[in-house]
N, CA, C and O atoms as CSV, one atom per row, in Angstrom:
chain,resi,resn,atom,element,x,y,z
A,1,GLY,N,N,-7.595,7.920,-3.930
A,1,GLY,CA,C,-6.700,7.001,-3.881
A,1,GLY,C,C,-6.482,6.501,-5.475
A,1,GLY,O,O,-7.455,6.556,-6.226
A,2,PRO,N,N,-5.157,6.001,-5.989
A,2,PRO,CA,C,-4.751,5.791,-6.999
A,2,PRO,C,C,-6.098,4.302,-7.366
A,2,PRO,O,O,-6.238,3.947,-8.537
A,3,TYR,N,N,-6.719,3.793,-6.532
A,3,TYR,CA,C,-7.778,2.625,-7.206
A,3,TYR,C,C,-8.814,3.431,-7.898
A,3,TYR,O,O,-9.243,4.550,-7.616
A,4,ALA,N,N,-9.108,2.662,-8.819
A,4,ALA,CA,C,-10.321,3.127,-9.712
A,4,ALA,C,C,-10.537,1.844,-10.746
A,4,ALA,O,O,-9.840,0.908,-11.137
A,5,ALA,N,N,-11.679,2.248,-10.936
A,5,ALA,CA,C,-12.351,1.364,-11.893
A,5,ALA,C,C,-13.491,2.146,-13.316
A,5,ALA,O,O,-14.515,2.827,-13.362
A,6,SER,N,N,-12.504,1.509,-14.309
A,6,SER,CA,C,-13.608,2.494,-15.092
A,6,SER,C,C,-15.018,1.495,-15.956
A,6,SER,O,O,-14.591,0.465,-16.477
A,7,LEU,N,N,-16.083,1.660,-16.071
A,7,LEU,CA,C,-17.045,1.002,-16.467
A,7,LEU,C,C,-17.707,1.445,-17.538
A,7,LEU,O,O,-17.666,2.661,-17.726
A,8,THR,N,N,-18.445,0.632,-18.463
A,8,THR,CA,C,-18.924,0.987,-19.739
A,8,THR,C,C,-19.751,0.189,-19.758
A,8,THR,O,O,-19.531,-0.802,-19.060
A,9,TRP,N,N,-20.931,0.228,-20.463
A,9,TRP,CA,C,-22.262,-0.540,-20.515
A,9,TRP,C,C,-22.888,0.093,-22.000
A,9,TRP,O,O,-22.737,1.186,-22.545
A,10,THR,N,N,-23.754,-1.288,-22.421
A,10,THR,CA,C,-24.532,-0.928,-23.733
A,10,THR,C,C,-25.451,-0.371,-23.673
A,10,THR,O,O,-25.826,-0.357,-22.501
A,11,GLU,N,N,-26.435,0.414,-24.633
A,11,GLU,CA,C,-27.613,1.205,-24.751
A,11,GLU,C,C,-28.764,-0.033,-24.098
A,11,GLU,O,O,-28.518,-1.216,-24.331
A,12,THR,N,N,-29.716,0.261,-23.473
A,12,THR,CA,C,-30.939,-0.506,-23.128
A,12,THR,C,C,-31.895,-0.145,-24.036
A,12,THR,O,O,-31.944,0.846,-24.765
A,13,LEU,N,N,-32.838,-1.291,-23.877
A,13,LEU,CA,C,-34.189,-0.842,-24.609
A,13,LEU,C,C,-34.840,0.135,-24.009
A,13,LEU,O,O,-35.007,0.054,-22.792
A,14,THR,N,N,-35.218,0.979,-24.558
A,14,THR,CA,C,-36.414,2.246,-24.170
A,14,THR,C,C,-37.682,1.785,-23.406
A,14,THR,O,O,-38.208,2.138,-22.350
A,15,ASN,N,N,-37.950,0.911,-24.298
A,15,ASN,CA,C,-39.494,0.484,-23.971
A,15,ASN,C,C,-40.564,1.688,-24.064
A,15,ASN,O,O,-41.618,1.675,-23.428
A,16,GLY,N,N,-40.237,2.563,-24.789
A,16,GLY,CA,C,-41.261,3.585,-25.393
A,16,GLY,C,C,-40.866,4.807,-24.532
A,16,GLY,O,O,-41.439,5.760,-25.060
A,17,ALA,N,N,-40.230,5.202,-23.562
A,17,ALA,CA,C,-39.648,6.166,-22.808
A,17,ALA,C,C,-37.873,6.411,-22.997
A,17,ALA,O,O,-36.912,5.692,-22.724
A,18,PRO,N,N,-37.962,7.397,-23.427
A,18,PRO,CA,C,-36.255,7.615,-23.740
A,18,PRO,C,C,-35.538,7.632,-22.290
A,18,PRO,O,O,-36.084,7.980,-21.243
A,19,ILE,N,N,-34.447,7.267,-22.413
A,19,ILE,CA,C,-33.643,6.958,-20.977
A,19,ILE,C,C,-32.971,8.444,-20.943
A,19,ILE,O,O,-32.276,8.986,-21.802
A,20,THR,N,N,-33.492,9.026,-19.411
A,20,THR,CA,C,-32.739,10.064,-19.066
A,20,THR,C,C,-31.437,9.945,-18.215
A,20,THR,O,O,-30.792,10.990,-18.135
A,21,SER,N,N,-30.977,8.939,-17.614
A,21,SER,CA,C,-29.942,8.922,-17.620
A,21,SER,C,C,-29.722,7.499,-16.791
A,21,SER,O,O,-30.754,6.958,-16.395
A,22,TYR,N,N,-28.564,6.904,-16.523
A,22,TYR,CA,C,-28.078,5.662,-16.091
A,22,TYR,C,C,-27.366,5.652,-14.468
A,22,TYR,O,O,-26.597,6.584,-14.232
A,23,SER,N,N,-27.572,4.777,-13.525
A,23,SER,CA,C,-27.534,4.954,-12.283
A,23,SER,C,C,-26.395,3.313,-12.482
A,23,SER,O,O,-26.602,2.272,-13.105
A,24,VAL,N,N,-25.320,3.734,-11.699
A,24,VAL,CA,C,-24.384,2.759,-10.990
A,24,VAL,C,C,-24.404,2.295,-10.086
A,24,VAL,O,O,-24.013,3.257,-9.423
A,25,GLU,N,N,-24.567,1.404,-9.263
A,25,GLU,CA,C,-24.534,1.080,-7.829
A,25,GLU,C,C,-23.173,0.172,-7.362
A,25,GLU,O,O,-22.915,-0.894,-7.922
A,26,MET,N,N,-22.614,0.544,-6.628
A,26,MET,CA,C,-21.181,-0.778,-6.469
A,26,MET,C,C,-21.459,-0.659,-4.515
A,26,MET,O,O,-21.884,0.219,-3.764
A,27,CYS,N,N,-20.924,-2.117,-4.334
A,27,CYS,CA,C,-20.708,-2.421,-3.044
A,27,CYS,C,C,-19.725,-3.619,-2.875
A,27,CYS,O,O,-19.541,-4.439,-3.775
A,28,LEU,N,N,-18.993,-3.674,-1.443
A,28,LEU,CA,C,-18.059,-4.593,-1.404
A,28,LEU,C,C,-18.999,-5.809,-0.773
A,28,LEU,O,O,-20.112,-5.411,-0.428
A,29,LEU,N,N,-18.755,-7.153,-0.574
A,29,LEU,CA,C,-19.288,-8.121,-0.344
A,29,LEU,C,C,-19.560,-7.900,0.795
A,29,LEU,O,O,-18.720,-7.614,1.648
A,30,GLY,N,N,-21.458,-8.051,1.101
A,30,GLY,CA,C,-21.748,-8.047,2.347
A,30,GLY,C,C,-22.517,-6.429,2.686
A,30,GLY,O,O,-23.516,-6.156,3.351
A,31,ASP,N,N,-21.809,-5.779,2.112
A,31,ASP,CA,C,-22.347,-4.396,2.089
A,31,ASP,C,C,-23.500,-4.333,1.413
A,31,ASP,O,O,-23.870,-5.312,0.764
A,32,THR,N,N,-24.290,-3.104,1.463
A,32,THR,CA,C,-25.190,-2.037,0.975
A,32,THR,C,C,-24.820,-1.882,-0.808
A,32,THR,O,O,-23.649,-1.607,-1.071
A,33,PHE,N,N,-25.482,-2.000,-1.606
A,33,PHE,CA,C,-25.334,-1.222,-2.848
A,33,PHE,C,C,-25.229,0.533,-2.433
A,33,PHE,O,O,-26.027,1.002,-1.621
A,34,VAL,N,N,-24.435,1.178,-2.922
A,34,VAL,CA,C,-24.528,2.458,-2.750
A,34,VAL,C,C,-24.609,3.171,-4.424
A,34,VAL,O,O,-24.292,2.384,-5.316
A,35,GLU,N,N,-24.890,4.162,-4.726
A,35,GLU,CA,C,-25.296,5.161,-5.920
A,35,GLU,C,C,-23.563,5.618,-5.873
A,35,GLU,O,O,-23.024,6.083,-4.868
A,36,VAL,N,N,-22.803,5.342,-7.309
A,36,VAL,CA,C,-21.553,5.906,-7.421
A,36,VAL,C,C,-21.340,7.133,-8.554
A,36,VAL,O,O,-20.484,8.012,-8.665
A,37,TYR,N,N,-22.914,6.655,-9.596
A,37,TYR,CA,C,-22.814,7.456,-10.525
A,37,TYR,C,C,-24.334,7.512,-11.284
A,37,TYR,O,O,-24.998,6.516,-11.572
A,38,ASP,N,N,-24.731,8.959,-11.542
A,38,ASP,CA,C,-26.143,9.259,-11.992
A,38,ASP,C,C,-25.544,9.985,-13.586
A,38,ASP,O,O,-24.648,10.811,-13.412
A,39,ASN,N,N,-25.795,9.841,-14.490
A,39,ASN,CA,C,-25.900,10.616,-15.514
A,39,ASN,C,C,-26.003,10.074,-17.018
A,39,ASN,O,O,-26.014,8.843,-17.030
A,40,LYS,N,N,-26.067,10.549,-18.060
A,40,LYS,CA,C,-26.537,10.054,-19.432
A,40,LYS,C,C,-25.495,9.565,-19.821
A,40,LYS,O,O,-25.832,8.634,-20.552
A,41,GLU,N,N,-24.208,9.636,-19.771
A,41,GLU,CA,C,-23.292,8.798,-20.230
A,41,GLU,C,C,-23.187,7.623,-20.188
A,41,GLU,O,O,-23.737,7.274,-19.144
A,42,ARG,N,N,-22.746,6.646,-20.781
A,42,ARG,CA,C,-22.976,5.305,-20.778
A,42,ARG,C,C,-21.386,4.966,-20.191
A,42,ARG,O,O,-20.908,3.954,-20.704
A,43,GLU,N,N,-20.700,5.508,-19.417
A,43,GLU,CA,C,-19.283,5.175,-19.069
A,43,GLU,C,C,-19.052,5.974,-17.587
A,43,GLU,O,O,-19.543,7.082,-17.370
A,44,CYS,N,N,-18.262,5.264,-16.649
A,44,CYS,CA,C,-18.228,5.984,-15.763
A,44,CYS,C,C,-16.953,5.713,-15.047
A,44,CYS,O,O,-16.629,4.528,-15.117
A,45,VAL,N,N,-16.074,6.532,-14.325
A,45,VAL,CA,C,-14.827,6.207,-13.782
A,45,VAL,C,C,-15.079,6.214,-12.027
A,45,VAL,O,O,-15.209,7.343,-11.554
A,46,VAL,N,N,-15.156,5.052,-11.049
A,46,VAL,CA,C,-15.083,5.078,-10.195
A,46,VAL,C,C,-13.867,5.172,-8.922
A,46,VAL,O,O,-13.253,4.218,-8.444
A,47,ARG,N,N,-13.783,6.135,-8.677
A,47,ARG,CA,C,-12.442,6.649,-8.024
A,47,ARG,C,C,-12.626,6.144,-6.425
A,47,ARG,O,O,-13.716,5.852,-5.934
A,48,ASN,N,N,-10.808,6.086,-5.427
A,48,ASN,CA,C,-11.006,5.993,-4.323
A,48,ASN,C,C,-11.705,4.416,-4.000
A,48,ASN,O,O,-12.621,4.422,-3.178
A,49,LEU,N,N,-11.502,3.721,-4.315
A,49,LEU,CA,C,-11.093,2.021,-4.633
A,49,LEU,C,C,-10.130,1.812,-3.580
A,49,LEU,O,O,-9.003,2.297,-3.480
A,50,GLN,N,N,-10.903,0.803,-2.598
A,50,GLN,CA,C,-9.638,-0.169,-1.301
A,50,GLN,C,C,-9.263,-1.079,-2.415
A,50,GLN,O,O,-9.864,-1.583,-3.363
A,51,PRO,N,N,-7.832,-1.108,-1.872
A,51,PRO,CA,C,-6.945,-2.293,-2.727
A,51,PRO,C,C,-7.258,-3.478,-2.751
A,51,PRO,O,O,-7.953,-3.811,-1.791
A,52,GLY,N,N,-6.985,-4.393,-3.587
A,52,GLY,CA,C,-7.029,-6.093,-3.468
A,52,GLY,C,C,-8.570,-6.112,-2.453
A,52,GLY,O,O,-8.719,-6.626,-1.344
A,53,SER,N,N,-9.493,-5.426,-3.222
A,53,SER,CA,C,-10.685,-5.914,-2.709
A,53,SER,C,C,-11.765,-6.049,-3.729
A,53,SER,O,O,-11.514,-5.310,-4.681
A,54,THR,N,N,-13.013,-6.803,-3.906
A,54,THR,CA,C,-13.884,-7.162,-4.737
A,54,THR,C,C,-15.166,-6.513,-4.811
A,54,THR,O,O,-15.993,-6.749,-3.930
A,55,TYR,N,N,-15.411,-5.784,-5.683
A,55,TYR,CA,C,-16.501,-5.073,-5.796
A,55,TYR,C,C,-17.211,-5.680,-6.794
A,55,TYR,O,O,-16.836,-6.322,-7.775
A,56,TYR,N,N,-19.006,-5.182,-6.127
A,56,TYR,CA,C,-19.955,-5.767,-6.990
A,56,TYR,C,C,-20.873,-4.658,-7.523
A,56,TYR,O,O,-21.412,-3.831,-6.786
A,57,CYS,N,N,-21.018,-4.700,-8.915
A,57,CYS,CA,C,-21.889,-3.861,-9.725
A,57,CYS,C,C,-22.884,-3.762,-10.158
A,57,CYS,O,O,-23.319,-4.884,-10.416
A,58,ILE,N,N,-23.810,-2.714,-10.504
A,58,ILE,CA,C,-25.074,-2.985,-11.354
A,58,ILE,C,C,-25.035,-1.784,-12.109
A,58,ILE,O,O,-24.157,-0.974,-11.811
A,59,VAL,N,N,-25.835,-1.512,-13.044
A,59,VAL,CA,C,-26.528,-0.331,-13.764
A,59,VAL,C,C,-28.032,-0.527,-13.892
A,59,VAL,O,O,-28.640,-1.580,-14.083
A,60,LYS,N,N,-28.585,0.911,-13.724
A,60,LYS,CA,C,-29.987,0.950,-14.011
A,60,LYS,C,C,-30.039,2.154,-14.644
A,60,LYS,O,O,-29.445,3.219,-14.475
A,61,ALA,N,N,-31.289,1.578,-15.796
A,61,ALA,CA,C,-31.626,3.069,-16.731
A,61,ALA,C,C,-32.861,3.568,-16.064
A,61,ALA,O,O,-33.707,3.006,-15.368
A,62,ASN,N,N,-32.711,4.784,-16.482
A,62,ASN,CA,C,-33.495,5.656,-15.882
A,62,ASN,C,C,-34.539,6.584,-16.459
A,62,ASN,O,O,-33.993,7.502,-17.070
A,63,SER,N,N,-35.862,6.652,-16.471
A,63,SER,CA,C,-36.807,7.169,-17.397
A,63,SER,C,C,-37.876,8.226,-16.564
A,63,SER,O,O,-37.969,8.225,-15.337
A,64,ALA,N,N,-38.622,9.081,-17.422
A,64,ALA,CA,C,-39.627,9.995,-17.007
A,64,ALA,C,C,-40.438,8.613,-16.449
A,64,ALA,O,O,-40.774,8.848,-15.288
A,65,VAL,N,N,-40.856,7.310,-16.844
A,65,VAL,CA,C,-41.912,6.436,-16.512
A,65,VAL,C,C,-40.822,6.156,-15.174
A,65,VAL,O,O,-41.509,6.588,-14.248
A,66,GLY,N,N,-39.815,5.787,-14.691
A,66,GLY,CA,C,-39.102,4.957,-13.826
A,66,GLY,C,C,-37.937,4.640,-13.885
A,66,GLY,O,O,-37.209,5.435,-14.478
A,67,GLN,N,N,-37.295,3.367,-13.301
A,67,GLN,CA,C,-36.089,3.178,-13.438
A,67,GLN,C,C,-36.555,1.574,-13.662
A,67,GLN,O,O,-37.586,0.956,-13.394
A,68,SER,N,N,-35.448,1.263,-14.205
A,68,SER,CA,C,-35.375,-0.440,-14.432
A,68,SER,C,C,-35.178,-1.245,-13.595
A,68,SER,O,O,-35.256,-0.907,-12.413
A,69,VAL,N,N,-34.877,-2.499,-13.944
A,69,VAL,CA,C,-34.647,-3.511,-12.563
A,69,VAL,C,C,-33.030,-3.186,-13.216
A,69,VAL,O,O,-32.604,-2.724,-14.275
A,70,PRO,N,N,-32.413,-3.717,-11.921
A,70,PRO,CA,C,-30.834,-3.847,-12.420
A,70,PRO,C,C,-30.227,-5.127,-12.965
A,70,PRO,O,O,-30.531,-6.295,-12.720
A,71,SER,N,N,-28.964,-4.445,-14.049
A,71,SER,CA,C,-28.251,-5.154,-14.343
A,71,SER,C,C,-27.955,-6.216,-13.652
A,71,SER,O,O,-28.070,-6.275,-12.427
A,72,GLU,N,N,-27.417,-7.437,-14.616
A,72,GLU,CA,C,-26.716,-8.267,-13.866
A,72,GLU,C,C,-25.455,-7.890,-13.516
A,72,GLU,O,O,-24.696,-7.162,-14.155
A,73,VAL,N,N,-25.182,-8.687,-11.946
A,73,VAL,CA,C,-23.863,-7.993,-11.180
A,73,VAL,C,C,-22.578,-8.158,-12.160
A,73,VAL,O,O,-22.454,-9.205,-12.794
A,74,THR,N,N,-21.857,-7.371,-12.250
A,74,THR,CA,C,-20.462,-7.256,-12.569
A,74,THR,C,C,-19.703,-7.376,-11.514
A,74,THR,O,O,-20.150,-6.817,-10.513
A,75,VAL,N,N,-18.533,-8.009,-11.382
A,75,VAL,CA,C,-17.512,-8.149,-10.578
A,75,VAL,C,C,-16.284,-7.412,-10.917
A,75,VAL,O,O,-15.955,-7.520,-12.098
A,76,TYR,N,N,-15.417,-6.583,-10.061
A,76,TYR,CA,C,-14.192,-6.086,-10.299
A,76,TYR,C,C,-13.608,-6.421,-9.133
A,76,TYR,O,O,-14.114,-6.351,-8.013
A,77,HIS,N,N,-12.488,-6.801,-9.438
A,77,HIS,CA,C,-10.995,-6.974,-8.413
A,77,HIS,C,C,-10.458,-5.896,-8.173
A,77,HIS,O,O,-10.414,-5.412,-9.304
A,78,SER,N,N,-9.915,-5.002,-7.358
A,78,SER,CA,C,-8.951,-3.948,-7.472
A,78,SER,C,C,-7.594,-4.750,-7.392
A,78,SER,O,O,-7.427,-5.880,-6.933
A,79,PRO,N,N,-6.751,-3.975,-7.897
A,79,PRO,CA,C,-5.330,-4.488,-7.791
A,79,PRO,C,C,-5.072,-4.501,-6.078
A,79,PRO,O,O,-5.756,-3.727,-5.409
A,80,PRO,N,N,-4.199,-5.283,-5.473
A,80,PRO,CA,C,-3.585,-5.690,-4.082
A,80,PRO,C,C,-2.268,-3.948,-4.408
A,80,PRO,O,O,-1.707,-3.425,-5.372
A,81,ALA,N,N,-2.366,-3.743,-3.120
A,81,ALA,CA,C,-1.304,-2.377,-2.774
A,81,ALA,C,C,0.365,-3.114,-2.842
A,81,ALA,O,O,0.631,-4.308,-2.704
A,82,PRO,N,N,1.067,-2.281,-3.028
A,82,PRO,CA,C,2.417,-2.673,-2.521
A,82,PRO,C,C,2.711,-2.974,-0.890
A,82,PRO,O,O,2.172,-2.246,-0.057
A,83,PRO,N,N,3.218,-3.611,-0.648
A,83,PRO,CA,C,3.484,-4.101,0.723
A,83,PRO,C,C,4.235,-2.463,1.694
A,83,PRO,O,O,5.117,-1.722,1.261
A,84,ASP,N,N,3.636,-2.368,2.783
A,84,ASP,CA,C,4.429,-1.429,3.805
A,84,ASP,C,C,5.636,-1.909,3.753
A,84,ASP,O,O,5.929,-2.975,3.211
A,85,PRO,N,N,6.535,-1.031,4.402
A,85,PRO,CA,C,8.032,-1.352,4.444
A,85,PRO,C,C,8.375,-2.410,5.954
A,85,PRO,O,O,7.858,-2.233,7.057
A,86,PRO,N,N,9.428,-3.552,5.571
A,86,PRO,CA,C,9.544,-4.131,7.036
A,86,PRO,C,C,9.978,-3.415,8.066
A,86,PRO,O,O,10.813,-2.520,7.934
A,87,SER,N,N,9.441,-3.752,9.194
A,87,SER,CA,C,9.610,-3.343,10.553
A,87,SER,C,C,10.774,-4.073,11.918
A,87,SER,O,O,11.180,-5.230,12.026
A,88,LYS,N,N,11.004,-3.040,12.670
A,88,LYS,CA,C,11.890,-3.960,13.725
A,88,LYS,C,C,13.011,-4.497,13.074
A,88,LYS,O,O,13.176,-5.692,13.322
A,89,ILE,N,N,14.268,-3.721,11.917
A,89,ILE,CA,C,15.458,-4.075,11.274
A,89,ILE,C,C,16.482,-4.374,12.431
A,89,ILE,O,O,16.600,-3.392,13.164
A,90,HIS,N,N,17.219,-5.395,12.787
A,90,HIS,CA,C,18.281,-4.989,13.391
A,90,HIS,C,C,19.269,-6.210,13.187
A,90,HIS,O,O,18.953,-7.339,12.812
A,91,LEU,N,N,20.460,-5.773,13.496
A,91,LEU,CA,C,21.719,-6.501,13.494
A,91,LEU,C,C,21.776,-7.580,14.642
A,91,LEU,O,O,21.918,-7.363,15.845
A,92,VAL,N,N,21.613,-8.972,13.905
A,92,VAL,CA,C,21.428,-10.482,15.232
A,92,VAL,C,C,23.261,-10.370,15.195
A,92,VAL,O,O,23.776,-10.553,16.297
A,93,GLU,N,N,23.937,-10.174,14.380
A,93,GLU,CA,C,25.471,-10.491,14.769
A,93,GLU,C,C,26.337,-10.387,13.215
A,93,GLU,O,O,25.987,-10.600,12.054
A,94,SER,N,N,27.630,-9.948,13.854
A,94,SER,CA,C,28.311,-9.789,12.287
A,94,SER,C,C,29.825,-10.223,12.729
A,94,SER,O,O,29.979,-10.409,13.936
A,95,ASP,N,N,30.933,-10.398,11.893
A,95,ASP,CA,C,32.026,-10.713,11.916
A,95,ASP,C,C,32.969,-9.716,10.642
A,95,ASP,O,O,32.357,-8.844,10.026
A,96,GLU,N,N,34.287,-9.938,10.396
A,96,GLU,CA,C,34.990,-9.277,9.322
A,96,GLU,C,C,34.183,-9.489,8.176
A,96,GLU,O,O,33.538,-8.441,8.142
A,97,SER,N,N,33.843,-10.109,7.310
A,97,SER,CA,C,32.992,-10.540,6.415
A,97,SER,C,C,31.901,-10.632,6.044
A,97,SER,O,O,31.617,-10.595,4.847
A,98,SER,N,N,30.575,-10.849,7.486
A,98,SER,CA,C,29.110,-10.775,7.098
A,98,SER,C,C,28.424,-10.107,7.978
A,98,SER,O,O,29.025,-9.580,8.914
A,99,LEU,N,N,27.087,-9.997,7.861
A,99,LEU,CA,C,26.318,-9.012,8.840
A,99,LEU,C,C,25.291,-10.220,8.540
A,99,LEU,O,O,25.041,-10.761,7.463
A,100,LYS,N,N,24.697,-10.511,10.019
A,100,LYS,CA,C,23.425,-11.313,9.969
A,100,LYS,C,C,22.296,-10.104,10.427
A,100,LYS,O,O,22.573,-9.250,11.270
A,101,ILE,N,N,21.115,-10.175,9.797
A,101,ILE,CA,C,19.955,-9.075,10.166
A,101,ILE,C,C,18.895,-9.613,10.132
A,101,ILE,O,O,18.812,-10.495,9.277
A,102,SER,N,N,17.773,-9.387,10.905
A,102,SER,CA,C,16.633,-9.794,10.691
A,102,SER,C,C,15.311,-8.577,10.838
A,102,SER,O,O,15.378,-7.401,11.195
A,103,TRP,N,N,14.279,-9.300,10.460
A,103,TRP,CA,C,13.536,-7.709,10.441
A,103,TRP,C,C,11.792,-8.614,10.377
A,103,TRP,O,O,11.513,-9.698,9.865
A,104,ASP,N,N,11.055,-7.787,10.996
A,104,ASP,CA,C,9.373,-8.274,11.033
A,104,ASP,C,C,8.932,-8.039,9.631
A,104,ASP,O,O,9.410,-7.129,8.953
A,105,ALA,N,N,7.986,-8.888,9.180
A,105,ALA,CA,C,7.214,-8.925,7.724
A,105,ALA,C,C,6.594,-7.353,7.774
A,105,ALA,O,O,6.432,-6.687,8.797
A,106,PRO,N,N,6.422,-7.120,6.985
A,106,PRO,CA,C,5.409,-5.615,6.946
A,106,PRO,C,C,3.847,-6.017,7.410
A,106,PRO,O,O,3.312,-7.103,7.191
A,107,ALA,N,N,3.339,-5.043,8.001
A,107,ALA,CA,C,2.153,-5.363,9.102
A,107,ALA,C,C,0.806,-5.107,7.569
A,107,ALA,O,O,-0.322,-5.491,7.880
A,108,SER,N,N,0.900,-4.697,6.538
A,108,SER,CA,C,0.244,-4.466,5.441
A,108,SER,C,C,0.882,-5.348,4.444
A,108,SER,O,O,1.782,-4.741,3.863
A,109,PRO,N,N,0.714,-6.741,3.981
A,109,PRO,CA,C,1.540,-7.260,2.996
A,109,PRO,C,C,1.295,-6.978,1.564
A,109,PRO,O,O,2.060,-7.237,0.636
A,110,GLY,N,N,0.145,-6.420,1.501
A,110,GLY,CA,C,-0.578,-6.332,-0.108
A,110,GLY,C,C,-0.920,-7.286,-0.706
A,110,GLY,O,O,-1.779,-8.111,-0.394
A,111,ALA,N,N,0.075,-7.211,-2.084
A,111,ALA,CA,C,0.325,-8.540,-2.799
A,111,ALA,C,C,1.434,-9.751,-2.082
A,111,ALA,O,O,2.239,-9.500,-1.185
A,112,GLU,N,N,1.277,-10.774,-2.581
A,112,GLU,CA,C,2.511,-11.976,-2.140
A,112,GLU,C,C,3.756,-11.072,-2.449
A,112,GLU,O,O,4.050,-10.374,-3.420
A,113,ILE,N,N,4.435,-11.375,-1.145
A,113,ILE,CA,C,6.121,-10.656,-1.192
A,113,ILE,C,C,6.479,-11.794,-1.410
A,113,ILE,O,O,6.171,-12.818,-0.800
A,114,LEU,N,N,7.646,-11.558,-2.954
A,114,LEU,CA,C,7.861,-12.568,-3.510
A,114,LEU,C,C,9.444,-12.670,-2.596
A,114,LEU,O,O,9.757,-13.620,-1.878
A,115,HIS,N,N,10.199,-11.566,-2.826
A,115,HIS,CA,C,11.122,-11.489,-2.189
A,115,HIS,C,C,11.566,-9.967,-1.438
A,115,HIS,O,O,10.974,-8.897,-1.580
A,116,TYR,N,N,12.956,-10.272,-0.493
A,116,TYR,CA,C,13.071,-8.879,-0.296
A,116,TYR,C,C,14.273,-8.298,-0.837
A,116,TYR,O,O,15.029,-9.079,-1.415
A,117,ASN,N,N,14.621,-7.016,-0.761
A,117,ASN,CA,C,15.908,-6.565,-1.302
A,117,ASN,C,C,16.610,-6.150,0.058
A,117,ASN,O,O,16.063,-5.695,1.062
A,118,VAL,N,N,17.957,-6.416,-0.151
A,118,VAL,CA,C,18.590,-5.843,1.252
A,118,VAL,C,C,19.760,-5.248,0.612
A,118,VAL,O,O,20.339,-5.969,-0.201
A,119,CYS,N,N,20.199,-4.138,0.805
A,119,CYS,CA,C,20.910,-3.195,0.517
A,119,CYS,C,C,21.602,-2.606,1.456
A,119,CYS,O,O,21.065,-2.263,2.509
A,120,PHE,N,N,23.120,-2.371,1.161
A,120,PHE,CA,C,24.169,-1.898,2.049
A,120,PHE,C,C,24.804,-0.920,1.590
A,120,PHE,O,O,24.776,-0.791,0.366
A,121,ASN,N,N,25.462,-0.067,2.279
A,121,ASN,CA,C,26.031,1.134,2.110
A,121,ASN,C,C,27.238,1.187,3.175
A,121,ASN,O,O,26.989,1.547,4.326
A,122,ASN,N,N,28.711,0.783,2.745
A,122,ASN,CA,C,29.393,0.942,3.670
A,122,ASN,C,C,30.063,2.379,3.275
A,122,ASN,O,O,30.876,2.910,4.032
């Protein structure tokens, strides 16, 4: 999907053993952390995120001796999706100079709907 997060972090202290890789874990509130990255680079892009969601991220450093404790939790808010189109559009009444129409709000509104654009083609 089009929703992705770009994460970067600073190098950690090695405490004597060289860092072999970094692990990034993410989850939604109430879910279990899942590893989404394991590599030597200190940046990653996590794709296919759900729109309008809050993600929690941690980073761990890995060495031949073992894995570090997790970093502090970082919170990422993915942007909301555009709304679905309105449904059940129908003509309520009409006369020589006007039309009155109605519709049901989108099933999935995404971000707050600020207004509707109504177009007429004769």
